[in-house]
C-alpha positions in Angstrom: 26.8 -2.8 -14.7 27.2 -5.5 -17.2 26.9 -9.3 -17.2 30.5 -10.5 -17.3 30.6 -14.4 -17.4 28.8 -17.9 -16.4 30.8 -20.7 -14.7 30.8 -24.2 -15.2 32.5 -27.0 -13.0 33.8 -29.6 -15.4 35.0 -33.4 -15.0 37.2 -33.4 -18.2 38.5 -30.0 -19.1 39.8 -31.2 -22.8 36.2 -32.6 -23.6 34.8 -29.3 -22.4 37.2 -27.0 -24.1 36.8 -29.0 -27.6 33.1 -29.0 -27.3 32.7 -25.0 -26.8 35.8 -24.0 -28.9 35.0 -26.3 -31.9 31.2 -26.5 -31.9 30.4 -22.8 -30.8 33.5 -21.3 -32.1 34.3 -19.7 -28.6 38.0 -18.6 -28.3 39.7 -19.4 -25.1 40.9 -15.7 -23.7 42.3 -16.4 -20.6 43.5 -19.3 -17.8 44.1 -18.5 -14.4 45.9 -21.2 -12.2 44.6 -21.4 -8.3 45.7 -23.9 -5.9 42.9 -26.2 -6.0 41.9 -25.7 -9.6 42.2 -23.9 -13.0 39.9 -21.5 -14.8 39.4 -21.1 -18.5 37.7 -18.2 -20.2 35.9 -18.4 -23.4 34.8 -15.5 -25.2 32.5 -15.2 -28.3 33.3 -13.9 -31.6 32.5 -10.2 -30.2 33.9 -10.8 -26.9 30.8 -9.9 -25.1 29.5 -13.5 -24.0 32.2 -15.3 -21.7 32.0 -18.8 -20.3 34.5 -19.6 -17.5 35.1 -23.5 -17.2 36.4 -24.4 -13.9 38.5 -27.5 -13.8 38.8 -28.4 -9.6 42.0 -30.7 -9.2 39.6 -32.9 -6.8 36.6 -32.9 -9.2 34.1 -36.0 -8.2 35.1 -39.3 -10.4 31.3 -39.3 -11.1 31.2 -35.8 -12.2 29.1 -32.9 -10.9 25.5 -33.3 -10.1 23.4 -30.6 -12.0 20.5 -29.0 -9.4 17.0 -28.3 -10.9 17.4 -24.2 -10.3 19.8 -24.2 -13.4 17.8 -24.4 -17.0 20.2 -24.1 -19.7 22.6 -22.0 -21.9 21.5 -20.6 -24.9 23.5 -20.3 -28.4 22.2 -18.4 -31.7 23.2 -20.2 -35.0 22.9 -19.4 -38.6 22.1 -22.7 -40.3 20.6 -26.1 -38.4 21.7 -28.0 -41.4 25.4 -26.9 -40.7 25.2 -27.2 -36.9 23.7 -30.8 -37.5 27.0 -31.8 -39.5 29.0 -30.8 -36.9 27.0 -32.8 -34.3 27.2 -35.7 -36.5 31.2 -35.3 -37.0 31.4 -35.5 -33.1 28.9 -37.9 -32.4 26.3 -35.8 -30.7 22.9 -36.4 -30.7 19.7 -33.7 -30.4 18.1 -34.3 -26.8 15.3 -32.6 -28.4 15.4 -32.2 -32.4 14.8 -28.8 -34.0 11.5 -27.8 -34.2 9.7 -24.5 -34.9 8.4 -22.8 -32.0 6.0 -19.8 -33.3 5.4 -18.1 -30.3 9.0 -17.1 -30.7 9.4 -17.1 -34.5 12.2 -19.3 -34.3 13.5 -22.7 -34.5 14.9 -24.5 -31.5 16.7 -27.7 -30.2 18.6 -28.8 -27.5 21.8 -30.7 -26.9 23.8 -31.6 -23.9 27.5 -30.7 -23.1 30.3 -33.3 -21.8 29.2 -32.6 -18.2 25.4 -32.8 -18.9 24.5 -29.1 -18.9 21.4 -28.8 -21.5 22.2 -26.2 -24.3 19.4 -24.8 -26.2 20.1 -24.0 -29.8 18.0 -21.0 -31.5 17.8 -20.1 -35.0 
């Protein structure tokens, strides 16, 4: 058995595609058109991790409400300096600035995607 993907409902598919493909270098690998929605499958560079962005044609104008059970997605990066430059170019600010976490011997930070989902950045 293997984990296949996580699905996120999005309000603005163009903003979400831009966010995940440009900031995290994910590749659009497949789309599926359904009667009520369109599914966009993104994959990381080695094809092991996928995100399904679901755009429902009748999405609420205000977007979706995030529940309190889901925590965050996490992405590993090579450099906070390079990543910070990409954030600045896109006008994105850290929710929680990079901070060293001695328990995990890594530096972490948090941002939010266009739909308000938290994303942990780890180096």
